[in-house]
GUPA-648001 format. One record per residue: x, y, z of N, C-alpha, C in turn; residue in one letter; residue number from 0. Coordinates in steps of 0.05 Angstrom, whole numbers, padded with zeros to 5 digits. Example, Ala and Ser with C-alpha at 12.3 -4.5 7.8 and 13.67 -1.06 7.14 Angstrom:
<recs>
<rec n_px="00264" n_py="-00114" n_pz="00156" ca_px="00246" ca_py="-00090" ca_pz="00156" c_px="00264" c_py="-00066" c_pz="00156" resn="A" resi="0"/>
<rec n_px="00257" n_py="-00045" n_pz="00142" ca_px="00273" ca_py="-00021" ca_pz="00143" c_px="00258" c_py="00001" c_pz="00157" resn="S" resi="1"/>
</recs>
This chain:
<recs>
<rec n_px="-00088" n_py="-00216" n_pz="-00375" ca_px="-00071" ca_py="-00229" ca_pz="-00356" c_px="-00084" c_py="-00255" c_pz="-00347" resn="M" resi="0"/>
<rec n_px="-00069" n_py="-00275" n_pz="-00342" ca_px="-00080" ca_py="-00301" ca_pz="-00334" c_px="-00090" c_py="-00300" c_pz="-00305" resn="H" resi="1"/>
<rec n_px="-00108" n_py="-00316" n_pz="-00298" ca_px="-00119" ca_py="-00316" ca_pz="-00270" c_px="-00098" c_py="-00321" c_pz="-00249" resn="P" resi="2"/>
<rec n_px="-00080" n_py="-00341" n_pz="-00255" ca_px="-00060" ca_py="-00348" ca_pz="-00236" c_px="-00039" c_py="-00325" c_pz="-00231" resn="H" resi="3"/>
<rec n_px="-00035" n_py="-00310" n_pz="-00253" ca_px="-00017" ca_py="-00286" ca_pz="-00250" c_px="-00030" c_py="-00266" c_pz="-00235" resn="A" resi="4"/>
<rec n_px="-00055" n_py="-00261" n_pz="-00237" ca_px="-00069" ca_py="-00242" ca_pz="-00221" c_px="-00069" c_py="-00250" c_pz="-00192" resn="Q" resi="5"/>
<rec n_px="-00073" n_py="-00275" n_pz="-00187" ca_px="-00073" ca_py="-00286" ca_pz="-00160" c_px="-00045" c_py="-00281" c_pz="-00147" resn="L" resi="6"/>
<rec n_px="-00023" n_py="-00287" n_pz="-00162" ca_px="00003" ca_py="-00283" ca_pz="-00154" c_px="00009" c_py="-00254" c_pz="-00147" resn="A" resi="7"/>
<rec n_px="-00001" n_py="-00236" n_pz="-00164" ca_px="00003" ca_py="-00207" ca_pz="-00158" c_px="-00011" c_py="-00199" c_pz="-00133" resn="Q" resi="8"/>
<rec n_px="-00035" n_py="-00210" n_pz="-00129" ca_px="-00050" ca_py="-00202" ca_pz="-00104" c_px="-00036" c_py="-00213" c_pz="-00080" resn="Q" resi="9"/>
<rec n_px="-00025" n_py="-00238" n_pz="-00083" ca_px="-00011" ca_py="-00250" ca_pz="-00060" c_px="00015" c_py="-00233" c_pz="-00054" resn="H" resi="10"/>
<rec n_px="00029" n_py="-00224" n_pz="-00072" ca_px="00052" ca_py="-00207" ca_pz="-00069" c_px="00044" c_py="-00181" c_pz="-00055" resn="I" resi="11"/>
<rec n_px="00022" n_py="-00170" n_pz="-00064" ca_px="00013" ca_py="-00144" ca_pz="-00051" c_px="00005" c_py="-00150" c_pz="-00022" resn="A" resi="12"/>
<rec n_px="-00007" n_py="-00171" n_pz="-00017" ca_px="-00015" ca_py="-00178" ca_pz="00011" c_px="00010" c_py="-00182" c_pz="00029" resn="D" resi="13"/>
<rec n_px="00030" n_py="-00196" n_pz="00019" ca_px="00054" ca_py="-00200" ca_pz="00032" c_px="00068" c_py="-00173" c_pz="00038" resn="L" resi="14"/>
<rec n_px="00069" n_py="-00156" n_pz="00020" ca_px="00081" ca_py="-00129" ca_pz="00025" c_px="00066" c_py="-00114" c_pz="00046" resn="R" resi="15"/>
<rec n_px="00040" n_py="-00116" n_pz="00044" ca_px="00023" ca_py="-00101" ca_pz="00066" c_px="00029" c_py="-00113" c_pz="00093" resn="T" resi="16"/>
<rec n_px="00030" n_py="-00139" n_pz="00095" ca_px="00036" ca_py="-00152" ca_pz="00120" c_px="00064" c_py="-00144" c_pz="00131" resn="Q" resi="17"/>
<rec n_px="00083" n_py="-00143" n_pz="00114" ca_px="00111" ca_py="-00135" ca_pz="00120" c_px="00112" c_py="-00108" c_pz="00130" resn="A" resi="18"/>
<rec n_px="00098" n_py="-00090" n_pz="00117" ca_px="00097" ca_py="-00061" ca_pz="00125" c_px="00086" c_py="-00059" c_pz="00153" resn="D" resi="19"/>
<rec n_px="00064" n_py="-00073" n_pz="00157" ca_px="00049" ca_py="-00072" ca_pz="00183" c_px="00067" c_py="-00083" c_pz="00206" resn="A" resi="20"/>
<rec n_px="00083" n_py="-00105" n_pz="00199" ca_px="00102" ca_py="-00115" ca_pz="00218" c_px="00124" c_py="-00096" c_pz="00224" resn="H" resi="21"/>
<rec n_px="00135" n_py="-00084" n_pz="00205" ca_px="00155" ca_py="-00064" ca_pz="00209" c_px="00147" c_py="-00041" c_pz="00226" resn="H" resi="22"/>
<rec n_px="00123" n_py="-00032" n_pz="00222" ca_px="00111" ca_py="-00010" ca_pz="00237" c_px="00106" c_py="-00018" c_pz="00267" resn="L" resi="23"/>
<rec n_px="00098" n_py="-00043" n_pz="00270" ca_px="00094" ca_py="-00053" ca_pz="00298" c_px="00121" c_py="-00055" c_pz="00312" resn="A" resi="24"/>
<rec n_px="00141" n_py="-00064" n_pz="00299" ca_px="00167" ca_py="-00066" ca_pz="00312" c_px="00178" c_py="-00038" c_pz="00319" resn="L" resi="25"/>
<rec n_px="00174" n_py="-00019" n_pz="00302" ca_px="00184" ca_py="00008" ca_pz="00307" c_px="00170" c_py="00020" c_pz="00331" resn="A" resi="26"/>
<rec n_px="00145" n_py="00012" n_pz="00335" ca_px="00129" ca_py="00025" ca_pz="00356" c_px="00135" c_py="00012" c_pz="00384" resn="A" resi="27"/>
<rec n_px="00149" n_py="-00010" n_pz="00386" ca_px="00155" ca_py="-00024" ca_pz="00411" c_px="00179" c_py="-00011" c_pz="00424" resn="K" resi="28"/>
<rec n_px="00178" n_py="-00007" n_pz="00450" ca_px="00202" ca_py="00004" ca_pz="00464" c_px="00225" c_py="-00016" c_pz="00463" resn="P" resi="29"/>
<rec n_px="00249" n_py="-00007" n_pz="00466" ca_px="00271" ca_py="-00025" ca_pz="00467" c_px="00269" c_py="-00045" c_pz="00490" resn="P" resi="30"/>
<rec n_px="00278" n_py="-00069" n_pz="00486" ca_px="00274" ca_py="-00089" ca_pz="00506" c_px="00299" c_py="-00092" c_pz="00524" resn="R" resi="31"/>
<rec n_px="00319" n_py="-00076" n_pz="00521" ca_px="00342" ca_py="-00080" ca_pz="00537" c_px="00337" c_py="-00077" c_pz="00567" resn="E" resi="32"/>
<rec n_px="00323" n_py="-00056" n_pz="00575" ca_px="00317" ca_py="-00052" ca_pz="00603" c_px="00300" c_py="-00074" c_pz="00614" resn="L" resi="33"/>
<rec n_px="00279" n_py="-00083" n_pz="00599" ca_px="00262" ca_py="-00103" ca_pz="00606" c_px="00277" c_py="-00130" c_pz="00611" resn="R" resi="34"/>
<rec n_px="00297" n_py="-00135" n_pz="00592" ca_px="00311" ca_py="-00160" ca_pz="00594" c_px="00331" c_py="-00159" c_pz="00619" resn="T" resi="35"/>
<rec n_px="00343" n_py="-00136" n_pz="00623" ca_px="00361" ca_py="-00135" ca_pz="00647" c_px="00345" c_py="-00137" c_pz="00673" resn="R" resi="36"/>
<rec n_px="00322" n_py="-00125" n_pz="00674" ca_px="00305" ca_py="-00126" ca_pz="00698" c_px="00296" c_py="-00156" c_pz="00702" resn="L" resi="37"/>
<rec n_px="00288" n_py="-00169" n_pz="00681" ca_px="00280" ca_py="-00197" ca_pz="00682" c_px="00302" c_py="-00215" c_pz="00695" resn="G" resi="38"/>
<rec n_px="00326" n_py="-00212" n_pz="00683" ca_px="00348" ca_py="-00229" ca_pz="00694" c_px="00355" c_py="-00222" c_pz="00722" resn="W" resi="39"/>
<rec n_px="00353" n_py="-00197" n_pz="00729" ca_px="00360" ca_py="-00189" ca_pz="00756" c_px="00338" c_py="-00202" c_pz="00776" resn="T" resi="40"/>
<rec n_px="00314" n_py="-00202" n_pz="00768" ca_px="00293" ca_py="-00216" ca_pz="00785" c_px="00298" c_py="-00246" c_pz="00786" resn="L" resi="41"/>
<rec n_px="00307" n_py="-00258" n_pz="00765" ca_px="00313" ca_py="-00286" ca_pz="00765" c_px="00336" c_py="-00292" c_pz="00783" resn="V" resi="42"/>
<rec n_px="00357" n_py="-00276" n_pz="00783" ca_px="00380" ca_py="-00279" ca_pz="00800" c_px="00372" c_py="-00276" c_pz="00830" resn="E" resi="43"/>
<rec n_px="00356" n_py="-00256" n_pz="00835" ca_px="00347" ca_py="-00251" ca_pz="00862" c_px="00331" c_py="-00275" c_pz="00872" resn="L" resi="44"/>
<rec n_px="00313" n_py="-00285" n_pz="00855" ca_px="00297" ca_py="-00310" ca_pz="00863" c_px="00314" c_py="-00333" c_pz="00869" resn="G" resi="45"/>
<rec n_px="00336" n_py="-00337" n_pz="00853" ca_px="00353" ca_py="-00359" ca_pz="00857" c_px="00368" c_py="-00356" c_pz="00885" resn="L" resi="46"/>
<rec n_px="00376" n_py="-00332" n_pz="00890" ca_px="00390" ca_py="-00327" ca_pz="00915" c_px="00372" c_py="-00332" c_pz="00939" resn="R" resi="47"/>
<rec n_px="00347" n_py="-00323" n_pz="00936" ca_px="00327" ca_py="-00328" ca_pz="00958" c_px="00322" c_py="-00358" c_pz="00961" resn="L" resi="48"/>
<rec n_px="00321" n_py="-00373" n_pz="00940" ca_px="00315" ca_py="-00401" ca_pz="00941" c_px="00340" c_py="-00417" c_pz="00952" resn="A" resi="49"/>
<rec n_px="00363" n_py="-00406" n_pz="00948" ca_px="00387" ca_py="-00421" ca_pz="00956" c_px="00394" c_py="-00417" c_pz="00985" resn="A" resi="50"/>
<rec n_px="00384" n_py="-00395" n_pz="00998" ca_px="00391" ca_py="-00390" ca_pz="01027" c_px="00368" c_py="-00400" c_pz="01043" resn="T" resi="51"/>
<rec n_px="00374" n_py="-00417" n_pz="01064" ca_px="00353" ca_py="-00426" ca_pz="01081" c_px="00343" c_py="-00404" c_pz="01101" resn="P" resi="52"/>
<rec n_px="00318" n_py="-00403" n_pz="01105" ca_px="00307" ca_py="-00383" ca_pz="01123" c_px="00314" c_py="-00389" c_pz="01152" resn="N" resi="53"/>
<rec n_px="00304" n_py="-00410" n_pz="01162" ca_px="00308" ca_py="-00419" ca_pz="01189" c_px="00314" c_py="-00449" c_pz="01188" resn="N" resi="54"/>
<rec n_px="00340" n_py="-00456" n_pz="01188" ca_px="00344" ca_py="-00485" ca_pz="01186" c_px="00334" c_py="-00498" c_pz="01212" resn="P" resi="55"/>
<rec n_px="00320" n_py="-00519" n_pz="01210" ca_px="00309" ca_py="-00533" ca_pz="01234" c_px="00329" c_py="-00554" c_pz="01242" resn="K" resi="56"/>
<rec n_px="00332" n_py="-00558" n_pz="01267" ca_px="00351" ca_py="-00579" ca_pz="01277" c_px="00340" c_py="-00606" c_pz="01270" resn="P" resi="57"/>
<rec n_px="00359" n_py="-00623" n_pz="01264" ca_px="00350" ca_py="-00652" ca_pz="01257" c_px="00341" c_py="-00665" c_pz="01282" resn="A" resi="58"/>
<rec n_px="00320" n_py="-00679" n_pz="01280" ca_px="00308" ca_py="-00695" ca_pz="01303" c_px="00320" c_py="-00722" c_pz="01301" resn="V" resi="59"/>
<rec n_px="00332" n_py="-00732" n_pz="01324" ca_px="00343" ca_py="-00758" ca_pz="01324" c_px="00323" c_py="-00780" c_pz="01332" resn="A" resi="60"/>
</recs>
């Protein structure tokens, strides 16, 4: 077998190993739906808090 063919075969094997590891890592992660909903709820809460004035101060003339 030619050296470049051996190198190509090794590269293919490395890519398959990395893909398998990636798929295993994705399968181990919990679903992000709850995390996403919680994050957007906190963003909405923060926007509401920022939009309402706490104690509006009277304008000084």
